OpenMM code with the backbone's topology and positions (N, CA, C; nanometers):
from openmm import Vec3, app, unit

residues = "MET ARG ASP LEU PRO ARG GLN LEU SER VAL ALA GLU LEU THR GLY LEU PHE GLU GLY ARG THR ARG PHE VAL GLU ARG LEU ALA GLN LEU GLU ASP PRO LEU GLY GLN ALA ARG THR VAL ALA ALA GLU LEU SER GLU PRO GLU GLN LYS GLU VAL LEU ASP ALA HIS PRO ALA ILE GLY ALA THR GLY LEU SER ALA ARG SER ALA ALA GLU GLN GLY SER ASP GLU ALA PRO GLU LEU ALA GLU LEU ASN ARG ARG TYR GLU GLU ARG PHE GLY PHE ARG PHE VAL VAL PHE VAL ASN GLY ARG PRO LYS ALA GLU LEU VAL PRO VAL LEU ARG GLY ARG LEU GLU ARG THR ARG ASP ARG ASP GLU LEU ALA THR ALA LEU ASP GLU LEU VAL SER ILE ALA THR ASP ARG TRP GLU LYS GLU GLN ALA".split()
positions = [
    Vec3(0.0848, -0.1181, 0.0000),
    Vec3(0.0000, 0.0000, 0.0000),
    Vec3(0.0890, 0.1240, 0.0000),
    Vec3(0.0529, 0.2189, -0.0825),
    Vec3(0.1294, 0.3434, -0.0897),
    Vec3(0.0911, 0.4348, 0.0265),
    Vec3(0.1842, 0.5254, 0.0585),
    Vec3(0.1539, 0.6250, 0.1607),
    Vec3(0.0399, 0.7126, 0.1133),
    Vec3(-0.0409, 0.7576, 0.2065),
    Vec3(-0.1492, 0.8483, 0.1726),
    Vec3(-0.0899, 0.9853, 0.1400),
    Vec3(-0.1572, 1.0619, 0.0550),
    Vec3(-0.1033, 1.1917, 0.0130),
    Vec3(-0.1015, 1.2916, 0.1275),
    Vec3(-0.0025, 1.3782, 0.1240),
    Vec3(0.0068, 1.4800, 0.2281),
    Vec3(-0.0950, 1.5906, 0.2050),
    Vec3(-0.1308, 1.6159, 0.0797),
    Vec3(-0.2270, 1.7208, 0.0477),
    Vec3(-0.2999, 1.6822, -0.0806),
    Vec3(-0.4280, 1.7120, -0.0862),
    Vec3(-0.5075, 1.6910, -0.2072),
    Vec3(-0.5920, 1.8153, -0.2305),
    Vec3(-0.6155, 1.8462, -0.3555),
    Vec3(-0.6961, 1.9637, -0.3896),
    Vec3(-0.8450, 1.9322, -0.3717),
    Vec3(-0.9244, 2.0376, -0.3715),
    Vec3(-1.0696, 2.0213, -0.3659),
    Vec3(-1.1163, 1.9366, -0.4842),
    Vec3(-1.0610, 1.9627, -0.6029),
    Vec3(-1.1019, 1.8870, -0.7223),
    Vec3(-1.0687, 1.7387, -0.7077),
    Vec3(-0.9497, 1.7078, -0.6587),
    Vec3(-0.9120, 1.5667, -0.6395),
    Vec3(-1.0035, 1.4992, -0.5375),
    Vec3(-1.0287, 1.5663, -0.4284),
    Vec3(-1.1148, 1.5102, -0.3232),
    Vec3(-1.2596, 1.4989, -0.3699),
    Vec3(-1.3043, 1.5948, -0.4513),
    Vec3(-1.4394, 1.5882, -0.5066),
    Vec3(-1.4560, 1.4607, -0.5885),
    Vec3(-1.3565, 1.4256, -0.6660),
    Vec3(-1.3610, 1.3023, -0.7432),
    Vec3(-1.3601, 1.1787, -0.6545),
    Vec3(-1.2783, 1.1791, -0.5524),
    Vec3(-1.2690, 1.0624, -0.4643),
    Vec3(-1.3966, 1.0412, -0.3830),
    Vec3(-1.4624, 1.1511, -0.3445),
    Vec3(-1.5823, 1.1429, -0.2603),
    Vec3(-1.7116, 1.1662, -0.3377),
    Vec3(-1.7021, 1.1817, -0.4709),
    Vec3(-1.8203, 1.1947, -0.5583),
    Vec3(-1.9008, 1.3221, -0.5373),
    Vec3(-1.8393, 1.4264, -0.4900),
    Vec3(-1.9126, 1.5513, -0.4796),
    Vec3(-1.8364, 1.6544, -0.3988),
    Vec3(-1.8585, 1.7792, -0.4325),
    Vec3(-1.7963, 1.8887, -0.3576),
    Vec3(-1.8885, 1.9243, -0.2418),
    Vec3(-1.8444, 1.8904, -0.1240),
    Vec3(-1.9219, 1.9149, -0.0031),
    Vec3(-1.8362, 1.9949, 0.0958),
    Vec3(-1.8963, 2.0361, 0.2039),
    Vec3(-1.8209, 2.1067, 0.3079),
    Vec3(-1.7116, 2.0158, 0.3656),
    Vec3(-1.7403, 1.8871, 0.3720),
    Vec3(-1.6433, 1.7880, 0.4178),
    Vec3(-1.5196, 1.7899, 0.3276),
    Vec3(-1.5385, 1.7845, 0.1981),
    Vec3(-1.4291, 1.7863, 0.1011),
    Vec3(-1.3494, 1.9162, 0.1142),
    Vec3(-1.4168, 2.0260, 0.1293),
    Vec3(-1.3472, 2.1540, 0.1423),
    Vec3(-1.2620, 2.1590, 0.2687),
    Vec3(-1.3112, 2.1005, 0.3771),
    Vec3(-1.2308, 2.0948, 0.5007),
    Vec3(-1.1089, 2.0052, 0.4819),
    Vec3(-1.1304, 1.8900, 0.4188),
    Vec3(-1.0188, 1.7977, 0.3982),
    Vec3(-0.9093, 1.8604, 0.3129),
    Vec3(-0.9464, 1.9398, 0.2141),
    Vec3(-0.8488, 2.0009, 0.1240),
    Vec3(-0.7562, 2.0983, 0.1974),
    Vec3(-0.7948, 2.1423, 0.3144),
    Vec3(-0.7137, 2.2348, 0.3922),
    Vec3(-0.6132, 2.1634, 0.4825),
    Vec3(-0.6213, 2.0302, 0.4879),
    Vec3(-0.5413, 1.9535, 0.5826),
    Vec3(-0.4278, 1.8790, 0.5158),
    Vec3(-0.3212, 1.8579, 0.5921),
    Vec3(-0.2208, 1.7617, 0.5502),
    Vec3(-0.2762, 1.6242, 0.5833),
    Vec3(-0.2447, 1.5263, 0.5003),
    Vec3(-0.2923, 1.3895, 0.5171),
    Vec3(-0.4457, 1.3847, 0.5241),
    Vec3(-0.5130, 1.4389, 0.4221),
    Vec3(-0.6592, 1.4475, 0.4276),
    Vec3(-0.7291, 1.3117, 0.4369),
    Vec3(-0.6790, 1.2113, 0.3667),
    Vec3(-0.7441, 1.0801, 0.3748),
    Vec3(-0.7160, 1.0126, 0.5082),
    Vec3(-0.5999, 1.0360, 0.5630),
    Vec3(-0.5680, 0.9830, 0.6952),
    Vec3(-0.6501, 1.0471, 0.8058),
    Vec3(-0.6915, 1.1708, 0.7847),
    Vec3(-0.7714, 1.2418, 0.8844),
    Vec3(-0.9212, 1.2385, 0.8543),
    Vec3(-0.9597, 1.1793, 0.7426),
    Vec3(-1.0988, 1.1868, 0.6968),
    Vec3(-1.1978, 1.1279, 0.7972),
    Vec3(-1.1660, 1.0174, 0.8610),
    Vec3(-1.2596, 0.9571, 0.9572),
    Vec3(-1.2825, 1.0492, 1.0772),
    Vec3(-1.1760, 1.1107, 1.1238),
    Vec3(-1.1887, 1.2033, 1.2375),
    Vec3(-1.2715, 1.3243, 1.1981),
    Vec3(-1.2428, 1.3806, 1.0819),
    Vec3(-1.3175, 1.4978, 1.0343),
    Vec3(-1.4645, 1.4605, 1.0138),
    Vec3(-1.4913, 1.3456, 0.9544),
    Vec3(-1.6298, 1.3028, 0.9311),
    Vec3(-1.7067, 1.2893, 1.0617),
    Vec3(-1.6413, 1.2360, 1.1643),
    Vec3(-1.7071, 1.2188, 1.2945),
    Vec3(-1.7385, 1.3533, 1.3601),
    Vec3(-1.6606, 1.4561, 1.3262),
    Vec3(-1.6800, 1.5887, 1.3851),
    Vec3(-1.7813, 1.6748, 1.3097),
    Vec3(-1.8246, 1.6292, 1.1925),
    Vec3(-1.9224, 1.7048, 1.1148),
    Vec3(-2.0567, 1.7083, 1.1870),
    Vec3(-2.1331, 1.8112, 1.1600),
    Vec3(-2.2702, 1.8141, 1.2099),
    Vec3(-2.3486, 1.7055, 1.1360),
    Vec3(-2.4606, 1.6652, 1.1891),
    Vec3(-2.5398, 1.5626, 1.1216),
    Vec3(-2.5834, 1.6051, 0.9812),
    Vec3(-2.6275, 1.7302, 0.9599),
    Vec3(-2.6608, 1.7699, 0.8220),
    Vec3(-2.5397, 1.7609, 0.7271),
    Vec3(-2.4196, 1.7917, 0.7760),
    Vec3(-2.3004, 1.7801, 0.6924),
    Vec3(-2.2675, 1.6335, 0.6642),
    Vec3(-2.2878, 1.5465, 0.7622),
    Vec3(-2.2661, 1.4038, 0.7402),
    Vec3(-2.3630, 1.3517, 0.6347),
    Vec3(-2.4873, 1.3916, 0.6452),
    Vec3(-2.5881, 1.3506, 0.5470),
    Vec3(-2.5508, 1.4033, 0.4081),
    Vec3(-2.5035, 1.5262, 0.4007),
    Vec3(-2.4640, 1.5858, 0.2729),
    Vec3(-2.3562, 1.5024, 0.2036),
    Vec3(-2.2533, 1.4618, 0.2765),
    Vec3(-2.1444, 1.3868, 0.2144),
    Vec3(-2.1904, 1.2460, 0.1752),
    Vec3(-2.2769, 1.1834, 0.2528),
    Vec3(-2.3284, 1.0511, 0.2169),
    Vec3(-2.4200, 1.0589, 0.0954),
    Vec3(-2.5037, 1.1607, 0.0912),
    Vec3(-2.5979, 1.1746, -0.0198),
    Vec3(-2.5299, 1.2152, -0.1501),
    Vec3(-2.4071, 1.2658, -0.1431),
    Vec3(-2.3328, 1.2980, -0.2652),
    Vec3(-2.2862, 1.1705, -0.3355),
    Vec3(-2.2756, 1.0631, -0.2603),
    Vec3(-2.2294, 0.9366, -0.3171),
    Vec3(-2.3435, 0.8692, -0.3926),
    Vec3(-2.3153, 0.8079, -0.5065),
    Vec3(-2.4232, 0.7450, -0.5851),
    Vec3(-2.4782, 0.6195, -0.5176),
    Vec3(-2.6053, 0.5965, -0.5359),
    Vec3(-2.6693, 0.4770, -0.4813),
    Vec3(-2.6219, 0.3529, -0.5554),
    Vec3(-2.6110, 0.2432, -0.4828),
    Vec3(-2.5774, 0.1148, -0.5441),
    Vec3(-2.6871, 0.0797, -0.6444),
    Vec3(-2.6466, 0.0496, -0.7660),
    Vec3(-2.7424, 0.0105, -0.8686),
    Vec3(-2.8101, 0.1254, -0.9400),
    Vec3(-2.7725, 0.2493, -0.9085),
    Vec3(-2.8345, 0.3654, -0.9735),
    Vec3(-2.7891, 0.3760, -1.1188),
    Vec3(-2.8596, 0.4556, -1.1944),
    Vec3(-2.8187, 0.4839, -1.3315),
    Vec3(-2.7511, 0.6204, -1.3342),
    Vec3(-2.6825, 0.6508, -1.4422),
    Vec3(-2.6164, 0.7802, -1.4556),
    Vec3(-2.4992, 0.7970, -1.3611),
    Vec3(-2.4276, 0.6891, -1.3331),
    Vec3(-2.3138, 0.6939, -1.2415),
    Vec3(-2.1922, 0.7574, -1.3080),
    Vec3(-2.1009, 0.8059, -1.2262),
    Vec3(-1.9722, 0.8488, -1.2799),
    Vec3(-1.9032, 0.7246, -1.3350),
    Vec3(-1.8082, 0.7440, -1.4235),
    Vec3(-1.7354, 0.6307, -1.4815),
    Vec3(-1.6688, 0.5480, -1.3719),
    Vec3(-1.6156, 0.6143, -1.2724),
    Vec3(-1.5490, 0.5458, -1.1614),
    Vec3(-1.6473, 0.4591, -1.0845),
    Vec3(-1.7622, 0.5139, -1.0491),
    Vec3(-1.8625, 0.4366, -0.9745),
    Vec3(-1.9177, 0.3217, -1.0567),
    Vec3(-1.9409, 0.3466, -1.1846),
    Vec3(-1.9933, 0.2402, -1.2714),
    Vec3(-1.8960, 0.1237, -1.2773),
    Vec3(-1.7670, 0.1531, -1.2883),
    Vec3(-1.6663, 0.0465, -1.2931),
    Vec3(-1.6616, -0.0294, -1.1611),
    Vec3(-1.6703, 0.0421, -1.0501),
    Vec3(-1.6662, -0.0227, -0.9188),
    Vec3(-1.7880, -0.1102, -0.8950),
    Vec3(-1.9050, -0.0634, -0.9377),
    Vec3(-2.0282, -0.1364, -0.9117),
    Vec3(-2.0516, -0.2509, -1.0095),
    Vec3(-1.9882, -0.2475, -1.1243),
    Vec3(-2.0066, -0.3538, -1.2221),
    Vec3(-2.1404, -0.3424, -1.2923),
    Vec3(-2.1643, -0.4372, -1.3825),
    Vec3(-2.2850, -0.4307, -1.4649),
    Vec3(-2.3864, -0.5389, -1.4314),
    Vec3(-2.3572, -0.6207, -1.3306),
    Vec3(-2.4526, -0.7262, -1.2955),
    Vec3(-2.5787, -0.6661, -1.2351),
    Vec3(-2.6840, -0.7436, -1.2334),
    Vec3(-2.8141, -0.6956, -1.1867),
    Vec3(-2.8511, -0.7579, -1.0527),
    Vec3(-2.9165, -0.6822, -0.9693),
    Vec3(-2.9761, -0.7285, -0.8445),
    Vec3(-3.1022, -0.6442, -0.8267),
    Vec3(-3.2132, -0.6889, -0.8865),
    Vec3(-3.3344, -0.6074, -0.8926),
    Vec3(-3.3846, -0.5558, -0.7583),
    Vec3(-3.3644, -0.6317, -0.6525),
    Vec3(-3.4189, -0.5853, -0.5245),
    Vec3(-3.3388, -0.4724, -0.4609),
    Vec3(-3.2224, -0.4393, -0.5155),
    Vec3(-3.1434, -0.3296, -0.4585),
    Vec3(-3.2190, -0.1975, -0.4590),
    Vec3(-3.2919, -0.1687, -0.5643),
    Vec3(-3.3648, -0.0416, -0.5717),
    Vec3(-3.4635, -0.0297, -0.4566),
    Vec3(-3.5390, -0.1349, -0.4302),
    Vec3(-3.6355, -0.1327, -0.3200),
    Vec3(-3.5651, -0.1251, -0.1846),
    Vec3(-3.4583, -0.2011, -0.1672),
    Vec3(-3.3846, -0.1966, -0.0405),
    Vec3(-3.3210, -0.0600, -0.0194),
    Vec3(-3.2658, -0.0005, -0.1263),
    Vec3(-3.2107, 0.1352, -0.1160),
    Vec3(-3.3190, 0.2339, -0.0729),
    Vec3(-3.4368, 0.2223, -0.1313),
    Vec3(-3.5476, 0.3114, -0.0968),
    Vec3(-3.5842, 0.2957, 0.0506),
    Vec3(-3.5958, 0.1717, 0.0975),
    Vec3(-3.6289, 0.1467, 0.2384),
    Vec3(-3.5198, 0.2001, 0.3314),
    Vec3(-3.3963, 0.1832, 0.2913),
    Vec3(-3.2841, 0.2309, 0.3717),
    Vec3(-3.2899, 0.3833, 0.3863),
    Vec3(-3.3054, 0.4522, 0.2731),
    Vec3(-3.3094, 0.5984, 0.2786),
    Vec3(-3.4299, 0.6480, 0.3571),
    Vec3(-3.5407, 0.5784, 0.3466),
    Vec3(-3.6595, 0.6148, 0.4227),
    Vec3(-3.6355, 0.5939, 0.5727),
    Vec3(-3.5714, 0.4850, 0.6083),
    Vec3(-3.5460, 0.4536, 0.7495),
    Vec3(-3.4407, 0.5448, 0.8123),
    Vec3(-3.3295, 0.5660, 0.7402),
    Vec3(-3.2166, 0.6375, 0.8003),
    Vec3(-3.2063, 0.7836, 0.7595),
    Vec3(-3.2622, 0.8217, 0.6457),
    Vec3(-3.2572, 0.9611, 0.6039),
    Vec3(-3.1327, 0.9988, 0.5266),
    Vec3(-3.0538, 0.9002, 0.4879),
    Vec3(-2.9366, 0.9248, 0.4052),
    Vec3(-2.9111, 0.8022, 0.3186),
    Vec3(-2.8235, 0.8174, 0.2217),
    Vec3(-2.7955, 0.7142, 0.1236),
    Vec3(-2.7157, 0.5984, 0.1839),
    Vec3(-2.7471, 0.4779, 0.1388),
    Vec3(-2.6712, 0.3582, 0.1741),
    Vec3(-2.5367, 0.3642, 0.1034),
    Vec3(-2.4286, 0.3542, 0.1787),
    Vec3(-2.2939, 0.3554, 0.1230),
    Vec3(-2.2218, 0.2317, 0.1737),
    Vec3(-2.1659, 0.1567, 0.0797),
    Vec3(-2.0899, 0.0367, 0.1139),
    Vec3(-1.9686, 0.0292, 0.0220),
    Vec3(-1.8583, -0.0181, 0.0746),
    Vec3(-1.7371, -0.0386, -0.0028),
    Vec3(-1.7566, -0.1667, -0.0831),
    Vec3(-1.7874, -0.1516, -0.2107),
    Vec3(-1.8202, -0.2647, -0.2972),
    Vec3(-1.6990, -0.3558, -0.3146),
    Vec3(-1.5834, -0.2971, -0.3412),
    Vec3(-1.4582, -0.3711, -0.3522),
    Vec3(-1.4680, -0.4906, -0.4467),
    Vec3(-1.5327, -0.4697, -0.5617),
    Vec3(-1.5405, -0.5723, -0.6643),
    Vec3(-1.6453, -0.6798, -0.6433),
    Vec3(-1.7216, -0.6720, -0.5365),
    Vec3(-1.8250, -0.7733, -0.5129),
    Vec3(-1.9417, -0.7531, -0.6085),
    Vec3(-2.0035, -0.8622, -0.6551),
    Vec3(-2.1242, -0.8481, -0.7377),
    Vec3(-2.2379, -0.7882, -0.6539),
    Vec3(-2.3285, -0.7212, -0.7226),
    Vec3(-2.4405, -0.6568, -0.6538),
    Vec3(-2.5220, -0.7557, -0.5707),
    Vec3(-2.5366, -0.8778, -0.6188),
    Vec3(-2.6142, -0.9780, -0.5444),
    Vec3(-2.5547, -1.0024, -0.4057),
    Vec3(-2.4237, -0.9883, -0.3903),
    Vec3(-2.3606, -1.0046, -0.2591),
    Vec3(-2.3889, -0.8874, -0.1665),
    Vec3(-2.4301, -0.7750, -0.2223),
    Vec3(-2.4583, -0.6568, -0.1406),
    Vec3(-2.5985, -0.6606, -0.0816),
    Vec3(-2.6869, -0.7415, -0.1390),
    Vec3(-2.8249, -0.7498, -0.0901),
    Vec3(-2.8288, -0.7913, 0.0573),
    Vec3(-2.7605, -0.8998, 0.0997),
    Vec3(-2.7648, -0.9343, 0.2420),
    Vec3(-2.6977, -0.8303, 0.3310),
    Vec3(-2.5966, -0.7622, 0.2790),
    Vec3(-2.5320, -0.6553, 0.3554),
    Vec3(-2.6329, -0.5442, 0.3823),
    Vec3(-2.7039, -0.5037, 0.2783),
    Vec3(-2.8035, -0.3980, 0.2918),
    Vec3(-2.9166, -0.4415, 0.3850),
    Vec3(-2.9623, -0.5640, 0.3713),
    Vec3(-3.0672, -0.6139, 0.4618),
    Vec3(-3.0203, -0.6095, 0.6066),
    Vec3(-2.8985, -0.6523, 0.6317),
    Vec3(-2.8444, -0.6506, 0.7672),
    Vec3(-2.8321, -0.5102, 0.8225),
    Vec3(-2.7898, -0.4185, 0.7393),
    Vec3(-2.7739, -0.2811, 0.7870),
    Vec3(-2.9081, -0.2135, 0.8104),
    Vec3(-3.0121, -0.2594, 0.7458),
    Vec3(-3.1467, -0.2063, 0.7728),
    Vec3(-3.1934, -0.2384, 0.9146),
    Vec3(-3.1328, -0.3354, 0.9780),
    Vec3(-3.1711, -0.3760, 1.1141),
    Vec3(-3.0992, -0.2951, 1.2214),
    Vec3(-3.0087, -0.2112, 1.1842),
    Vec3(-2.9263, -0.1387, 1.2806),
    Vec3(-2.9947, -0.0106, 1.3279),
    Vec3(-2.9347, 0.0511, 1.4296),
    Vec3(-2.9828, 0.1810, 1.4763),
    Vec3(-2.9117, 0.2899, 1.3964),
    Vec3(-2.9772, 0.4010, 1.3804),
    Vec3(-2.9244, 0.5081, 1.2967),
    Vec3(-2.8063, 0.5788, 1.3611),
    Vec3(-2.8246, 0.6303, 1.4795),
    Vec3(-2.7271, 0.7203, 1.5389),
    Vec3(-2.5962, 0.6523, 1.5758),
    Vec3(-2.6037, 0.5412, 1.6429),
    Vec3(-2.4809, 0.4806, 1.6942),
    Vec3(-2.4134, 0.3883, 1.5952),
    Vec3(-2.4921, 0.3196, 1.5169),
    Vec3(-2.4327, 0.2201, 1.4287),
    Vec3(-2.4205, 0.2671, 1.2854),
    Vec3(-2.5331, 0.2973, 1.2262),
    Vec3(-2.5365, 0.3102, 1.0814),
    Vec3(-2.4707, 0.4362, 1.0285),
    Vec3(-2.4900, 0.5472, 1.0921),
    Vec3(-2.4289, 0.6705, 1.0438),
    Vec3(-2.2764, 0.6578, 1.0460),
    Vec3(-2.2222, 0.6056, 1.1536),
    Vec3(-2.0770, 0.5868, 1.1633),
    Vec3(-2.0268, 0.4862, 1.0604),
    Vec3(-2.1012, 0.3777, 1.0405),
    Vec3(-2.0609, 0.2770, 0.9417),
    Vec3(-2.0608, 0.3350, 0.8018),
    Vec3(-2.1654, 0.4070, 0.7666),
    Vec3(-2.1745, 0.4655, 0.6330),
    Vec3(-2.0587, 0.5611, 0.6071),
    Vec3(-2.0237, 0.6433, 0.7044),
    Vec3(-1.9122, 0.7363, 0.6887),
    Vec3(-1.7794, 0.6615, 0.6775),
    Vec3(-1.7629, 0.5561, 0.7556),
    Vec3(-1.6415, 0.4753, 0.7486),
    Vec3(-1.6278, 0.4095, 0.6109),
    Vec3(-1.7375, 0.3569, 0.5600),
    Vec3(-1.7363, 0.2947, 0.4268),
    Vec3(-1.7002, 0.3978, 0.3206),
    Vec3(-1.7535, 0.5179, 0.3331),
    Vec3(-1.7254, 0.6248, 0.2377),
    Vec3(-1.5761, 0.6579, 0.2338),
    Vec3(-1.5151, 0.6669, 0.3500),
    Vec3(-1.3710, 0.6957, 0.3562),
    Vec3(-1.2913, 0.5782, 0.2984),
    Vec3(-1.3350, 0.4559, 0.3244),
    Vec3(-1.2671, 0.3391, 0.2671),
    Vec3(-1.2719, 0.3418, 0.1148),
    Vec3(-1.3852, 0.3805, 0.0597),
    Vec3(-1.3997, 0.3907, -0.0857),
    Vec3(-1.3025, 0.4948, -0.1412),
    Vec3(-1.3015, 0.6128, -0.0816),
    Vec3(-1.2146, 0.7210, -0.1300),
    Vec3(-1.0675, 0.6827, -0.1196),
    Vec3(-1.0285, 0.6200, -0.0102),
    Vec3(-0.8892, 0.5787, 0.0083),
    Vec3(-0.8508, 0.4735, -0.0949),
    Vec3(-0.9384, 0.3783, -0.1179),
    Vec3(-0.9125, 0.2748, -0.2184),
    Vec3(-0.9001, 0.3364, -0.3576),
    Vec3(-0.9836, 0.4316, -0.3876),
    Vec3(-0.9769, 0.4982, -0.5184),
    Vec3(-0.8425, 0.5668, -0.5363),
    Vec3(-0.7995, 0.6385, -0.4346),
    Vec3(-0.6716, 0.7088, -0.4440),
    Vec3(-0.5579, 0.6087, -0.4624),
    Vec3(-0.5586, 0.5001, -0.3860),
    Vec3(-0.4523, 0.4004, -0.3960),
    Vec3(-0.4488, 0.3367, -0.5344),
    Vec3(-0.5655, 0.3094, -0.5921),
    Vec3(-0.5700, 0.2516, -0.7262),
    Vec3(-0.5178, 0.3493, -0.8313),
    Vec3(-0.5450, 0.4768, -0.8136),
    Vec3(-0.4945, 0.5774, -0.9074),
    Vec3(-0.3426, 0.5862, -0.9048),
    Vec3(-0.2845, 0.5544, -0.7897),
    Vec3(-0.1397, 0.5654, -0.7735),
    Vec3(-0.0661, 0.4409, -0.8221),
    Vec3(-0.1397, 0.3328, -0.8409),
    Vec3(-0.0740, 0.2054, -0.8796),
    Vec3(-0.0282, 0.2069, -1.0236),
] * unit.nanometer
topology = app.Topology()
chain = topology.addChain("A")
for resn in residues:
    res = topology.addResidue(resn, chain)
    for name in ("N", "CA", "C"):
        topology.addAtom(name, app.Element.getBySymbol(name[0]), res)
């Protein structure tokens, strides 16, 4: 694994996190932004946390960025749309999971399991952690 970057621009971070948010702007001001991302995410207000999660594309959505489309693959899992809808209705923010090359069908039980969790203590922290894992993996792949 390569060392994490000491500094990244807003544009670079926007690509890694799929949107220009207040979170991305804060990270761009820091040395080791990906190394500090989990701490910064935990310190965000709840509306800011929701903003950064909602900037990320939904699993199985259409109109994805080229990067997200490649990560999510082209396989089908029809029930993802309904599970995503239930998740967003229950928690108030987008379901985010580090796909890491898994087929969409493997994400269905993950999403079902996460629907059983509590919002404040479990799910919000997990979603933010997954988001940082995705961004870090993207950066590492770009450097390879």
